[in-house]
N, CA, C, O and the ligand as a Tripos MOL2 file, in Angstrom:
@<TRIPOS>MOLECULE
protein
  289   287    73     0     0
PROTEIN
NO_CHARGES

@<TRIPOS>ATOM
      1 N           0.8480   -1.1870    0.0000 N.3       1 MET1
      2 CA          0.0000    0.0000    0.0000 C.3       1 MET1
      3 C           0.8920    1.2490    0.0000 C.2       1 MET1
      4 O           1.8580    1.3450    0.7570 O.2       1 MET1
      5 N           0.5480    2.1730   -0.8460 N.am      2 SER2
      6 CA          1.3840    3.3700   -0.9080 C.3       2 SER2
      7 C           1.2020    4.2210    0.3360 C.2       2 SER2
      8 O           0.1990    4.1330    1.0440 O.2       2 SER2
      9 N           2.1800    5.0240    0.5660 N.am      3 GLU3
     10 CA          2.1510    5.9100    1.7240 C.3       3 GLU3
     11 C           0.9110    6.7910    1.6920 C.2       3 GLU3
     12 O           0.2920    7.0750    2.7170 O.2       3 GLU3
     13 N           0.5660    7.2190    0.4580 N.am      4 TYR4
     14 CA         -0.5700    8.1160    0.3190 C.3       4 TYR4
     15 C          -1.8470    7.4440    0.8070 C.2       4 TYR4
     16 O          -2.6020    8.0280    1.5850 O.2       4 TYR4
     17 N          -2.0850    6.2390    0.3580 N.am      5 PHE5
     18 CA         -3.3190    5.5620    0.7380 C.3       5 PHE5
     19 C          -3.2940    5.1210    2.1960 C.2       5 PHE5
     20 O          -4.3170    5.1110    2.8820 O.2       5 PHE5
     21 N          -2.1240    4.7640    2.6390 N.am      6 ARG6
     22 CA         -2.0210    4.3710    4.0440 C.3       6 ARG6
     23 C          -2.4100    5.5490    4.9430 C.2       6 ARG6
     24 O          -3.1340    5.3940    5.9260 O.2       6 ARG6
     25 N          -1.9190    6.7020    4.5810 N.am      7 LYS7
     26 CA         -2.2320    7.8900    5.3760 C.3       7 LYS7
     27 C          -3.6970    8.2580    5.2580 C.2       7 LYS7
     28 O          -4.3140    8.7390    6.2080 O.2       7 LYS7
     29 N          -4.2380    8.0230    4.0800 N.am      8 LYS8
     30 CA         -5.6310    8.3790    3.8430 C.3       8 LYS8
     31 C          -6.5680    7.4400    4.6030 C.2       8 LYS8
     32 O          -7.5690    7.8680    5.1780 O.2       8 LYS8
     33 N          -6.2270    6.1740    4.5940 N.am      9 MET9
     34 CA         -7.1040    5.1940    5.2270 C.3       9 MET9
     35 C          -6.8590    5.0660    6.7180 C.2       9 MET9
     36 O          -7.7750    4.7900    7.4920 O.2       9 MET9
     37 N          -5.6340    5.2660    7.1030 N.am     10 PHE10
     38 CA         -5.2950    5.1560    8.5270 C.3      10 PHE10
     39 C          -4.5770    6.4090    8.9910 C.2      10 PHE10
     40 O          -3.3730    6.3980    9.2460 O.2      10 PHE10
     41 N          -5.3290    7.4790    9.0960 N.am     11 PRO11
     42 CA         -4.6680    8.7080    9.5440 C.3      11 PRO11
     43 C          -4.0340    8.5140   10.9160 C.2      11 PRO11
     44 O          -4.5520    7.7970   11.7730 O.2      11 PRO11
     45 N          -2.9360    9.1530   11.0860 N.am     12 GLU12
     46 CA         -2.2220    8.9900   12.3450 C.3      12 GLU12
     47 C          -3.1190    9.3600   13.5140 C.2      12 GLU12
     48 O          -3.8070   10.3810   13.5180 O.2      12 GLU12
     49 N          -3.0770    8.4920   14.4900 N.am     13 GLN13
     50 CA         -3.8720    8.7410   15.6850 C.3      13 GLN13
     51 C          -3.1410    9.7590   16.5300 C.2      13 GLN13
     52 O          -2.2700    9.4340   17.3360 O.2      13 GLN13
     53 N          -3.5200   10.9710   16.3210 N.am     14 LYS14
     54 CA         -2.8900   12.0040   17.1380 C.3      14 LYS14
     55 C          -3.3890   11.8700   18.5710 C.2      14 LYS14
     56 O          -4.4330   11.2820   18.8520 O.2      14 LYS14
     57 N          -2.6250   12.4200   19.4160 N.am     15 GLU15
     58 CA         -3.0350   12.4200   20.8140 C.3      15 GLU15
     59 C          -4.4100   13.0630   20.9070 C.2      15 GLU15
     60 O          -4.6470   14.1550   20.3900 O.2      15 GLU15
     61 N          -5.2930   12.3660   21.5710 N.am     16 PHE16
     62 CA         -6.6590   12.8580   21.6400 C.3      16 PHE16
     63 C          -6.7300   14.1430   22.4480 C.2      16 PHE16
     64 O          -6.2210   14.2250   23.5660 O.2      16 PHE16
     65 N          -7.3610   15.1260   21.8670 N.am     17 ARG17
     66 CA         -7.5090   16.3890   22.5780 C.3      17 ARG17
     67 C          -8.9630   16.7970   22.5690 C.2      17 ARG17
     68 O          -9.4770   17.3290   21.5850 O.2      17 ARG17
     69 N          -9.6080   16.5360   23.6800 N.am     18 GLY18
     70 CA        -10.9850   16.9440   23.8080 C.3      18 GLY18
     71 C         -11.0900   18.2320   24.5920 C.2      18 GLY18
     72 O         -10.1200   18.7550   25.1410 O.2      18 GLY18
     73 N         -12.3010   18.7070   24.6150 N.am     19 LYS19
     74 CA        -12.5470   19.9000   25.4280 C.3      19 LYS19
     75 C         -13.6300   19.5720   26.4340 C.2      19 LYS19
     76 O         -14.5640   18.8240   26.1450 O.2      19 LYS19
     77 N         -13.4930   20.1280   27.5880 N.am     20 CYS20
     78 CA        -14.4700   19.9200   28.6310 C.3      20 CYS20
     79 C         -15.8330   20.4430   28.1710 C.2      20 CYS20
     80 O         -15.9430   21.5460   27.6360 O.2      20 CYS20
     81 N         -16.8650   19.6280   28.3910 N.am     21 VAL21
     82 CA        -18.2030   20.0400   27.9560 C.3      21 VAL21
     83 C         -18.7310   21.1750   28.8320 C.2      21 VAL21
     84 O         -19.6640   21.8860   28.4570 O.2      21 VAL21
     85 N         -18.1350   21.3250   29.9670 N.am     22 ASP22
     86 CA        -18.6350   22.3110   30.9170 C.3      22 ASP22
     87 C         -17.8850   23.6400   30.8000 C.2      22 ASP22
     88 O         -18.4860   24.6860   30.5560 O.2      22 ASP22
     89 N         -16.5760   23.5810   30.9770 N.am     23 CYS23
     90 CA        -15.8080   24.8290   31.0310 C.3      23 CYS23
     91 C         -14.8860   24.9950   29.8230 C.2      23 CYS23
     92 O         -14.1800   25.9970   29.7150 O.2      23 CYS23
     93 N         -14.8910   24.0170   28.9160 N.am     24 HIS24
     94 CA        -14.0630   24.0450   27.7020 C.3      24 HIS24
     95 C         -12.5680   24.0410   28.0120 C.2      24 HIS24
     96 O         -11.7420   24.4610   27.2010 O.2      24 HIS24
     97 N         -12.2550   23.5620   29.1880 N.am     25 GLY25
     98 CA        -10.8460   23.4200   29.5420 C.3      25 GLY25
     99 C         -10.2300   22.2190   28.8340 C.2      25 GLY25
    100 O         -10.9420   21.3960   28.2580 O.2      25 GLY25
    101 N          -8.9280   22.1250   28.8790 N.am     26 ALA26
    102 CA         -8.2150   21.0170   28.2400 C.3      26 ALA26
    103 C          -8.4170   19.7360   29.0410 C.2      26 ALA26
    104 O          -8.4510   19.7520   30.2710 O.2      26 ALA26
    105 N          -8.5520   18.6280   28.3160 N.am     27 LEU27
    106 CA         -8.7080   17.3390   28.9740 C.3      27 LEU27
    107 C          -7.3930   16.5920   28.9680 C.2      27 LEU27
    108 O          -6.5970   16.7180   28.0370 O.2      27 LEU27
    109 N          -7.1730   15.8260   29.9950 N.am     28 GLU28
    110 CA         -6.0210   14.9420   29.9820 C.3      28 GLU28
    111 C          -6.4640   13.5430   30.3820 C.2      28 GLU28
    112 O          -7.4800   13.3560   31.0510 O.2      28 GLU28
    113 N          -5.6760   12.5710   29.9550 N.am     29 LEU29
    114 CA         -6.0410   11.1800   30.1790 C.3      29 LEU29
    115 C          -6.0340   10.8550   31.6610 C.2      29 LEU29
    116 O          -5.0960   11.1750   32.3910 O.2      29 LEU29
    117 N          -7.1050   10.2130   32.0760 N.am     30 TYR30
    118 CA         -7.2510    9.8560   33.4830 C.3      30 TYR30
    119 C          -7.1540    8.3490   33.6480 C.2      30 TYR30
    120 O          -6.4640    7.8540   34.5400 O.2      30 TYR30
    121 N          -7.8460    7.6300   32.7860 N.am     31 GLU31
    122 CA         -7.8540    6.1830   32.8800 C.3      31 GLU31
    123 C          -8.1620    5.6130   31.5100 C.2      31 GLU31
    124 O          -8.9490    6.1870   30.7580 O.2      31 GLU31
    125 N          -7.5450    4.4810   31.1800 N.am     32 ILE32
    126 CA         -7.8190    3.8590   29.8870 C.3      32 ILE32
    127 C          -8.1980    2.4090   30.1080 C.2      32 ILE32
    128 O          -7.6020    1.7080   30.9250 O.2      32 ILE32
    129 N          -9.2130    1.9690   29.3540 N.am     33 ASP33
    130 CA         -9.7210    0.6080   29.4960 C.3      33 ASP33
    131 C          -9.6570   -0.0610   28.1200 C.2      33 ASP33
    132 O         -10.5260    0.1380   27.2710 O.2      33 ASP33
    133 N          -8.6160   -0.8500   27.9290 N.am     34 PHE34
    134 CA         -8.4190   -1.4690   26.6300 C.3      34 PHE34
    135 C          -9.4840   -2.5180   26.3390 C.2      34 PHE34
    136 O          -9.8750   -2.7200   25.1890 O.2      34 PHE34
    137 N          -9.9440   -3.1780   27.3880 N.am     35 LYS35
    138 CA        -10.9070   -4.2450   27.2100 C.3      35 LYS35
    139 C         -12.2340   -3.7120   26.6610 C.2      35 LYS35
    140 O         -12.8240   -4.2780   25.7410 O.2      35 LYS35
    141 N         -12.6710   -2.6260   27.2480 N.am     36 ASN36
    142 CA        -13.9390   -2.0490   26.8090 C.3      36 ASN36
    143 C         -13.7590   -0.9670   25.7520 C.2      36 ASN36
    144 O         -14.7140   -0.3010   25.3520 O.2      36 ASN36
    145 N         -12.5180   -0.8060   25.3120 N.am     37 LYS37
    146 CA        -12.2180    0.2280   24.3280 C.3      37 LYS37
    147 C         -12.8070    1.5690   24.7460 C.2      37 LYS37
    148 O         -13.4810    2.2470   23.9710 O.2      37 LYS37
    149 N         -12.5410    1.9140   25.9490 N.am     38 SER38
    150 CA        -13.0380    3.1930   26.4350 C.3      38 SER38
    151 C         -11.9460    3.8740   27.2410 C.2      38 SER38
    152 O         -10.9700    3.2480   27.6550 O.2      38 SER38
    153 N         -12.1270    5.1350   27.4480 N.am     39 LYS39
    154 CA        -11.1710    5.8560   28.2830 C.3      39 LYS39
    155 C         -11.8570    7.0190   28.9620 C.2      39 LYS39
    156 O         -12.8960    7.5170   28.5290 O.2      39 LYS39
    157 N         -11.2360    7.4210   30.0290 N.am     40 ILE40
    158 CA        -11.7790    8.5200   30.8020 C.3      40 ILE40
    159 C         -10.7640    9.6490   30.7750 C.2      40 ILE40
    160 O          -9.5780    9.4610   31.0480 O.2      40 ILE40
    161 N         -11.2610   10.8100   30.4410 N.am     41 LEU41
    162 CA        -10.4050   11.9890   30.4710 C.3      41 LEU41
    163 C         -10.9150   12.9250   31.5440 C.2      41 LEU41
    164 O         -12.1030   12.9690   31.8630 O.2      41 LEU41
    165 N          -9.9870   13.6580   32.0800 N.am     42 ILE42
    166 CA        -10.3580   14.5630   33.1540 C.3      42 ILE42
    167 C         -10.0150   15.9970   32.7560 C.2      42 ILE42
    168 O          -8.9790   16.2720   32.1510 O.2      42 ILE42
    169 N         -10.9110   16.8810   33.1160 N.am     43 CYS43
    170 CA        -10.6860   18.2910   32.8080 C.3      43 CYS43
    171 C          -9.6510   18.8570   33.7700 C.2      43 CYS43
    172 O          -9.7430   18.6800   34.9850 O.2      43 CYS43
    173 N          -8.6800   19.5310   33.2070 N.am     44 ARG44
    174 CA         -7.6310   20.1130   34.0540 C.3      44 ARG44
    175 C          -8.1630   21.2650   34.8920 C.2      44 ARG44
    176 O          -7.6320   21.5810   35.9560 O.2      44 ARG44
    177 N          -9.2120   21.8800   34.3930 N.am     45 ARG45
    178 CA         -9.6890   23.0730   35.0800 C.3      45 ARG45
    179 C         -10.7090   22.7440   36.1610 C.2      45 ARG45
    180 O         -10.5820   23.2000   37.2970 O.2      45 ARG45
    181 N         -11.7510   21.9310   35.8000 N.am     46 CYS46
    182 CA        -12.8330   21.7260   36.7620 C.3      46 CYS46
    183 C         -12.9380   20.2720   37.2280 C.2      46 CYS46
    184 O         -13.8260   19.9410   38.0140 O.2      46 CYS46
    185 N         -12.0370   19.3980   36.7500 N.am     47 SER47
    186 CA        -11.9970   17.9950   37.1710 C.3      47 SER47
    187 C         -13.2170   17.1850   36.7620 C.2      47 SER47
    188 O         -13.4850   16.1360   37.3460 O.2      47 SER47
    189 N         -13.9550   17.6540   35.7710 N.am     48 LEU48
    190 CA        -15.0710   16.8780   35.2530 C.3      48 LEU48
    191 C         -14.5210   15.6800   34.4780 C.2      48 LEU48
    192 O         -13.5870   15.8080   33.6860 O.2      48 LEU48
    193 N         -15.1270   14.5040   34.7280 N.am     49 LEU49
    194 CA        -14.6790   13.2970   34.0450 C.3      49 LEU49
    195 C         -15.5020   13.0910   32.7820 C.2      49 LEU49
    196 O         -16.7140   13.3030   32.7730 O.2      49 LEU49
    197 N         -14.8260   12.6750   31.7160 N.am     50 HIS50
    198 CA        -15.4930   12.4470   30.4310 C.3      50 HIS50
    199 C         -15.2110   11.0210   29.9930 C.2      50 HIS50
    200 O         -14.0610   10.6240   29.8070 O.2      50 HIS50
    201 N         -16.2800   10.2630   29.8320 N.am     51 LEU51
    202 CA        -16.1200    8.8810   29.3880 C.3      51 LEU51
    203 C         -16.2620    8.8230   27.8650 C.2      51 LEU51
    204 O         -17.2720    9.2440   27.3010 O.2      51 LEU51
    205 N         -15.2400    8.2990   27.2280 N.am     52 TYR52
    206 CA        -15.2410    8.1460   25.7780 C.3      52 TYR52
    207 C         -15.1650    6.6760   25.4140 C.2      52 TYR52
    208 O         -14.5160    5.8860   26.0990 O.2      52 TYR52
    209 N         -15.8370    6.3150   24.3240 N.am     53 THR53
    210 CA        -15.6450    4.9740   23.7860 C.3      53 THR53
    211 C         -15.1850    5.0950   22.3450 C.2      53 THR53
    212 O         -15.4290    6.0950   21.6690 O.2      53 THR53
    213 N         -14.5160    4.0520   21.9020 N.am     54 LYS54
    214 CA        -14.0160    4.0100   20.5350 C.3      54 LYS54
    215 C         -15.2010    3.7320   19.6120 C.2      54 LYS54
    216 O         -15.9440    2.7710   19.8130 O.2      54 LYS54
    217 N         -15.3660    4.5710   18.6140 N.am     55 SER55
    218 CA        -16.4350    4.3210   17.6510 C.3      55 SER55
    219 C         -15.9040    3.3800   16.5840 C.2      55 SER55
    220 O         -14.6940    3.2020   16.4520 O.2      55 SER55
    221 N         -16.8080    2.7780   15.8260 N.am     56 PHE56
    222 CA        -16.3610    1.8170   14.8230 C.3      56 PHE56
    223 C         -15.6050    2.5010   13.6940 C.2      56 PHE56
    224 O         -14.9360    1.8340   12.9050 O.2      56 PHE56
    225 N         -15.7020    3.7980   13.6090 N.am     57 LEU57
    226 CA        -14.9480    4.5350   12.5980 C.3      57 LEU57
    227 C         -13.5320    4.8430   13.0670 C.2      57 LEU57
    228 O         -12.7110    5.3650   12.3130 O.2      57 LEU57
    229 N         -13.2650    4.5130   14.3110 N.am     58 GLY58
    230 CA        -11.9180    4.7140   14.8170 C.3      58 GLY58
    231 C         -11.7500    5.9730   15.6390 C.2      58 GLY58
    232 O         -10.7100    6.1860   16.2610 O.2      58 GLY58
    233 N         -12.7580    6.7890   15.6400 N.am     59 GLY59
    234 CA        -12.6670    8.0080   16.4330 C.3      59 GLY59
    235 C         -13.1740    7.7730   17.8380 C.2      59 GLY59
    236 O         -13.5990    6.6710   18.1830 O.2      59 GLY59
    237 N         -13.1260    8.7950   18.6280 N.am     60 TRP60
    238 CA        -13.6060    8.6920   19.9990 C.3      60 TRP60
    239 C         -14.9230    9.4280   20.1310 C.2      60 TRP60
    240 O         -15.1080   10.5250   19.6060 O.2      60 TRP60
    241 N         -15.8320    8.7870   20.8520 N.am     61 LYS61
    242 CA        -17.1650    9.3450   21.0110 C.3      61 LYS61
    243 C         -17.4210    9.5900   22.4910 C.2      61 LYS61
    244 O         -17.2020    8.7110   23.3250 O.2      61 LYS61
    245 N         -17.8760   10.7690   22.8000 N.am     62 LEU62
    246 CA        -18.1790   11.0830   24.1950 C.3      62 LEU62
    247 C         -19.4700   10.3850   24.6030 C.2      62 LEU62
    248 O         -20.5080   10.5700   23.9680 O.2      62 LEU62
    249 N         -19.4070    9.5980   25.6420 N.am     63 VAL63
    250 CA        -20.5870    8.8940   26.1320 C.3      63 VAL63
    251 C         -21.2690    9.7130   27.2150 C.2      63 VAL63
    252 O         -22.4690    9.9800   27.1590 O.2      63 VAL63
    253 N         -20.4790   10.1010   28.1950 N.am     64 LYS64
    254 CA        -21.0510   10.9150   29.2490 C.3      64 LYS64
    255 C         -19.9780   11.6760   30.0070 C.2      64 LYS64
    256 O         -18.8000   11.3170   30.0060 O.2      64 LYS64
    257 N         -20.4190   12.7120   30.6370 N.am     65 ALA65
    258 CA        -19.5200   13.4900   31.4750 C.3      65 ALA65
    259 C         -20.1280   13.5200   32.8640 C.2      65 ALA65
    260 O         -21.3430   13.6270   33.0310 O.2      65 ALA65
    261 N         -19.2740   13.4240   33.8330 N.am     66 ARG66
    262 CA        -19.7950   13.4240   35.1950 C.3      66 ARG66
    263 C         -18.7670   14.0490   36.1290 C.2      66 ARG66
    264 O         -17.5770   14.1390   35.8280 O.2      66 ARG66
    265 N         -19.2800   14.4700   37.2610 N.am     67 LYS67
    266 CA        -18.3780   15.0310   38.2660 C.3      67 LYS67
    267 C         -17.6750   13.8950   38.9960 C.2      67 LYS67
    268 O         -18.1890   12.7800   39.0770 O.2      67 LYS67
    269 N         -16.5340   14.1830   39.5070 N.am     68 MET68
    270 CA        -15.7390   13.1980   40.2220 C.3      68 MET68
    271 C         -16.5310   12.5370   41.3340 C.2      68 MET68
    272 O         -16.3630   11.3460   41.5950 O.2      68 MET68
    273 N         -17.3920   13.3010   41.9900 N.am     69 SER69
    274 CA        -18.1160   12.7890   43.1570 C.3      69 SER69
    275 C         -19.3240   11.9400   42.7850 C.2      69 SER69
    276 O         -19.8460   11.2110   43.6280 O.2      69 SER69
    277 N         -19.7790   12.0230   41.5250 N.am     70 GLU70
    278 CA        -20.9530   11.2620   41.1200 C.3      70 GLU70
    279 C         -20.5770    9.8440   40.7630 C.2      70 GLU70
    280 O         -19.4920    9.6000   40.2350 O.2      70 GLU70
    281 N         -21.4830    8.8840   41.0520 N.am     71 PRO71
    282 CA        -21.2020    7.4870   40.6700 C.3      71 PRO71
    283 C         -21.3100    7.3160   39.1640 C.2      71 PRO71
    284 O         -21.9490    8.1240   38.4880 O.2      71 PRO71
    285 N         -20.6920    6.2740   38.6380 N.am     72 LEU72
    286 CA        -20.7180    6.0270   37.1980 C.3      72 LEU72
    287 C         -22.1070    5.7820   36.6580 C.2      72 LEU72
    288 O         -22.2740    5.5600   35.4580 O.2      72 LEU72
    289 ZN        -13.9550   21.5850   32.8430 Zn       73 ZN73
@<TRIPOS>BOND
     1     1     2 1
     2     2     3 1
     3     3     4 2
     4     3     5 am
     5     5     6 1
     6     6     7 1
     7     7     8 2
     8     7     9 am
     9     9    10 1
    10    10    11 1
    11    11    12 2
    12    11    13 am
    13    13    14 1
    14    14    15 1
    15    15    16 2
    16    15    17 am
    17    17    18 1
    18    18    19 1
    19    19    20 2
    20    19    21 am
    21    21    22 1
    22    22    23 1
    23    23    24 2
    24    23    25 am
    25    25    26 1
    26    26    27 1
    27    27    28 2
    28    27    29 am
    29    29    30 1
    30    30    31 1
    31    31    32 2
    32    31    33 am
    33    33    34 1
    34    34    35 1
    35    35    36 2
    36    35    37 am
    37    37    38 1
    38    38    39 1
    39    39    40 2
    40    39    41 am
    41    41    42 1
    42    42    43 1
    43    43    44 2
    44    43    45 am
    45    45    46 1
    46    46    47 1
    47    47    48 2
    48    47    49 am
    49    49    50 1
    50    50    51 1
    51    51    52 2
    52    51    53 am
    53    53    54 1
    54    54    55 1
    55    55    56 2
    56    55    57 am
    57    57    58 1
    58    58    59 1
    59    59    60 2
    60    59    61 am
    61    61    62 1
    62    62    63 1
    63    63    64 2
    64    63    65 am
    65    65    66 1
    66    66    67 1
    67    67    68 2
    68    67    69 am
    69    69    70 1
    70    70    71 1
    71    71    72 2
    72    71    73 am
    73    73    74 1
    74    74    75 1
    75    75    76 2
    76    75    77 am
    77    77    78 1
    78    78    79 1
    79    79    80 2
    80    79    81 am
    81    81    82 1
    82    82    83 1
    83    83    84 2
    84    83    85 am
    85    85    86 1
    86    86    87 1
    87    87    88 2
    88    87    89 am
    89    89    90 1
    90    90    91 1
    91    91    92 2
    92    91    93 am
    93    93    94 1
    94    94    95 1
    95    95    96 2
    96    95    97 am
    97    97    98 1
    98    98    99 1
    99    99   100 2
   100    99   101 am
   101   101   102 1
   102   102   103 1
   103   103   104 2
   104   103   105 am
   105   105   106 1
   106   106   107 1
   107   107   108 2
   108   107   109 am
   109   109   110 1
   110   110   111 1
   111   111   112 2
   112   111   113 am
   113   113   114 1
   114   114   115 1
   115   115   116 2
   116   115   117 am
   117   117   118 1
   118   118   119 1
   119   119   120 2
   120   119   121 am
   121   121   122 1
   122   122   123 1
   123   123   124 2
   124   123   125 am
   125   125   126 1
   126   126   127 1
   127   127   128 2
   128   127   129 am
   129   129   130 1
   130   130   131 1
   131   131   132 2
   132   131   133 am
   133   133   134 1
   134   134   135 1
   135   135   136 2
   136   135   137 am
   137   137   138 1
   138   138   139 1
   139   139   140 2
   140   139   141 am
   141   141   142 1
   142   142   143 1
   143   143   144 2
   144   143   145 am
   145   145   146 1
   146   146   147 1
   147   147   148 2
   148   147   149 am
   149   149   150 1
   150   150   151 1
   151   151   152 2
   152   151   153 am
   153   153   154 1
   154   154   155 1
   155   155   156 2
   156   155   157 am
   157   157   158 1
   158   158   159 1
   159   159   160 2
   160   159   161 am
   161   161   162 1
   162   162   163 1
   163   163   164 2
   164   163   165 am
   165   165   166 1
   166   166   167 1
   167   167   168 2
   168   167   169 am
   169   169   170 1
   170   170   171 1
   171   171   172 2
   172   171   173 am
   173   173   174 1
   174   174   175 1
   175   175   176 2
   176   175   177 am
   177   177   178 1
   178   178   179 1
   179   179   180 2
   180   179   181 am
   181   181   182 1
   182   182   183 1
   183   183   184 2
   184   183   185 am
   185   185   186 1
   186   186   187 1
   187   187   188 2
   188   187   189 am
   189   189   190 1
   190   190   191 1
   191   191   192 2
   192   191   193 am
   193   193   194 1
   194   194   195 1
   195   195   196 2
   196   195   197 am
   197   197   198 1
   198   198   199 1
   199   199   200 2
   200   199   201 am
   201   201   202 1
   202   202   203 1
   203   203   204 2
   204   203   205 am
   205   205   206 1
   206   206   207 1
   207   207   208 2
   208   207   209 am
   209   209   210 1
   210   210   211 1
   211   211   212 2
   212   211   213 am
   213   213   214 1
   214   214   215 1
   215   215   216 2
   216   215   217 am
   217   217   218 1
   218   218   219 1
   219   219   220 2
   220   219   221 am
   221   221   222 1
   222   222   223 1
   223   223   224 2
   224   223   225 am
   225   225   226 1
   226   226   227 1
   227   227   228 2
   228   227   229 am
   229   229   230 1
   230   230   231 1
   231   231   232 2
   232   231   233 am
   233   233   234 1
   234   234   235 1
   235   235   236 2
   236   235   237 am
   237   237   238 1
   238   238   239 1
   239   239   240 2
   240   239   241 am
   241   241   242 1
   242   242   243 1
   243   243   244 2
   244   243   245 am
   245   245   246 1
   246   246   247 1
   247   247   248 2
   248   247   249 am
   249   249   250 1
   250   250   251 1
   251   251   252 2
   252   251   253 am
   253   253   254 1
   254   254   255 1
   255   255   256 2
   256   255   257 am
   257   257   258 1
   258   258   259 1
   259   259   260 2
   260   259   261 am
   261   261   262 1
   262   262   263 1
   263   263   264 2
   264   263   265 am
   265   265   266 1
   266   266   267 1
   267   267   268 2
   268   267   269 am
   269   269   270 1
   270   270   271 1
   271   271   272 2
   272   271   273 am
   273   273   274 1
   274   274   275 1
   275   275   276 2
   276   275   277 am
   277   277   278 1
   278   278   279 1
   279   279   280 2
   280   279   281 am
   281   281   282 1
   282   282   283 1
   283   283   284 2
   284   283   285 am
   285   285   286 1
   286   286   287 1
   287   287   288 2
@<TRIPOS>SUBSTRUCTURE
     1 MET1         2 RESIDUE 1 A MET
     2 SER2         6 RESIDUE 1 A SER
     3 GLU3        10 RESIDUE 1 A GLU
     4 TYR4        14 RESIDUE 1 A TYR
     5 PHE5        18 RESIDUE 1 A PHE
     6 ARG6        22 RESIDUE 1 A ARG
     7 LYS7        26 RESIDUE 1 A LYS
     8 LYS8        30 RESIDUE 1 A LYS
     9 MET9        34 RESIDUE 1 A MET
    10 PHE10       38 RESIDUE 1 A PHE
    11 PRO11       42 RESIDUE 1 A PRO
    12 GLU12       46 RESIDUE 1 A GLU
    13 GLN13       50 RESIDUE 1 A GLN
    14 LYS14       54 RESIDUE 1 A LYS
    15 GLU15       58 RESIDUE 1 A GLU
    16 PHE16       62 RESIDUE 1 A PHE
    17 ARG17       66 RESIDUE 1 A ARG
    18 GLY18       70 RESIDUE 1 A GLY
    19 LYS19       74 RESIDUE 1 A LYS
    20 CYS20       78 RESIDUE 1 A CYS
    21 VAL21       82 RESIDUE 1 A VAL
    22 ASP22       86 RESIDUE 1 A ASP
    23 CYS23       90 RESIDUE 1 A CYS
    24 HIS24       94 RESIDUE 1 A HIS
    25 GLY25       98 RESIDUE 1 A GLY
    26 ALA26      102 RESIDUE 1 A ALA
    27 LEU27      106 RESIDUE 1 A LEU
    28 GLU28      110 RESIDUE 1 A GLU
    29 LEU29      114 RESIDUE 1 A LEU
    30 TYR30      118 RESIDUE 1 A TYR
    31 GLU31      122 RESIDUE 1 A GLU
    32 ILE32      126 RESIDUE 1 A ILE
    33 ASP33      130 RESIDUE 1 A ASP
    34 PHE34      134 RESIDUE 1 A PHE
    35 LYS35      138 RESIDUE 1 A LYS
    36 ASN36      142 RESIDUE 1 A ASN
    37 LYS37      146 RESIDUE 1 A LYS
    38 SER38      150 RESIDUE 1 A SER
    39 LYS39      154 RESIDUE 1 A LYS
    40 ILE40      158 RESIDUE 1 A ILE
    41 LEU41      162 RESIDUE 1 A LEU
    42 ILE42      166 RESIDUE 1 A ILE
    43 CYS43      170 RESIDUE 1 A CYS
    44 ARG44      174 RESIDUE 1 A ARG
    45 ARG45      178 RESIDUE 1 A ARG
    46 CYS46      182 RESIDUE 1 A CYS
    47 SER47      186 RESIDUE 1 A SER
    48 LEU48      190 RESIDUE 1 A LEU
    49 LEU49      194 RESIDUE 1 A LEU
    50 HIS50      198 RESIDUE 1 A HIS
    51 LEU51      202 RESIDUE 1 A LEU
    52 TYR52      206 RESIDUE 1 A TYR
    53 THR53      210 RESIDUE 1 A THR
    54 LYS54      214 RESIDUE 1 A LYS
    55 SER55      218 RESIDUE 1 A SER
    56 PHE56      222 RESIDUE 1 A PHE
    57 LEU57      226 RESIDUE 1 A LEU
    58 GLY58      230 RESIDUE 1 A GLY
    59 GLY59      234 RESIDUE 1 A GLY
    60 TRP60      238 RESIDUE 1 A TRP
    61 LYS61      242 RESIDUE 1 A LYS
    62 LEU62      246 RESIDUE 1 A LEU
    63 VAL63      250 RESIDUE 1 A VAL
    64 LYS64      254 RESIDUE 1 A LYS
    65 ALA65      258 RESIDUE 1 A ALA
    66 ARG66      262 RESIDUE 1 A ARG
    67 LYS67      266 RESIDUE 1 A LYS
    68 MET68      270 RESIDUE 1 A MET
    69 SER69      274 RESIDUE 1 A SER
    70 GLU70      278 RESIDUE 1 A GLU
    71 PRO71      282 RESIDUE 1 A PRO
    72 LEU72      286 RESIDUE 1 A LEU
    73 ZN73       289 GROUP 0 **** ****
């Protein structure tokens, strides 16, 4: 496969950079679950947790956001 098509079909997985749904602060990785293909990111500003799952297209989809003190 040529480099061109490889890049087109499998774009480099850049470090995921989400934004907090609440304060739009930067998110950083908090926990990763390879088994469930999900990960939790935490807002640097307000500590809101964001649960993401891997979509079948390869991107990350926000499932829910919750405060640290709330149960899953
Ligand atoms: Zn936030």
